[in-house]
Structure formats: C-alpha cells, structure tokens
N, C-alpha and C positions, 0 to 999 in steps of 0.2 A: 799297695798303700806303703809309703815310706813312714817309719817310726825312728825318730831320730833322738838320741840322747848324748848329753855332755859328759865325757869321761872324767872330768874334773869336777863333777857335780853328782854325788851318789843319789841325791833325792830324784833328779831327772831319770836316772836309772830305775829307781824304785817305782816311780810314777808309770813306768811301762805297763806294768800289770793293770792299772786302771784303763789305759788307753787301749790295750789288747782286748779287755773284756767289753769296752764300749763298742769297739769296731766289729767284735764278733757279733754283739747284740743287734747292731743296727745296719751292717753292711750285708751285701750279698754273700750267701753262704760260701762261695767259691772265691772270695777275694784273697789275692796273694798279698802277703806282707813281708817287707824287707827291713832288717834291722841295721841301722846305721850309727856307728859310734863317731862323735865329732870331737874335734880339739885334740886329736892324739898328737900333735906336735909339742903340746904341753907336758913334757915327761914328768917333770918335778911336781906337778900339781894333780897328776892322774890319780883317781880315787877308785875307778872302776877297771879292773883288769880285763885284757883280751880274752882270757879264759872264761869270765863271767859273761861277757857279751856273746861269746861263741856258744856257750852252753845254753844260754837264754834262747838264742835263735834256734839252735837245734831241737830244743825241748818243744818249740812252738812251730816247727816245720818252716822256719824263714830263712832266707839267704842272710849272710852277715857281711857288712864292709866297714872298715875304718877308714876315716878321711880327716883332713885338716882343711878349714876354710882359709887358713892363712896363706 
C-alpha cells in the first residue's frame, strides 16, 4: 500500500495518521505500507523535512522514498 503526502503541505503529512489507522483496521494483517514524499523539487515551499518523513516511516515499519512528479 502506497501512502503519499505532499512535502509542501503539512496537513497532508498530518493526515497520514488517519490513513494508517484506517488501513490497519480494514486491510489484511500482513499488509506492507510504503511512505512516499512527493513534490521534493519545490525546496522553497517545503514544510515537511526529510527527517520527519524518514522518522514516521521508521516508527511504522515502512520503506521511505522521496519523489518529484515534475
């Protein structure tokens, strides 16, 4: 399961908690989740640090990737 948030939008990062809870409640017990940070090309508008993303992924047993759709 891919969970994607926008690094330029802190609310999208905060909403991950809601999505992770819903997935854990409704998906198979052994589901794998991957955290993807999008829009990393927009350095000036970045609101969520790489550290925050990596830490959230590590705490939840997920792989972490930073990408740009640009």
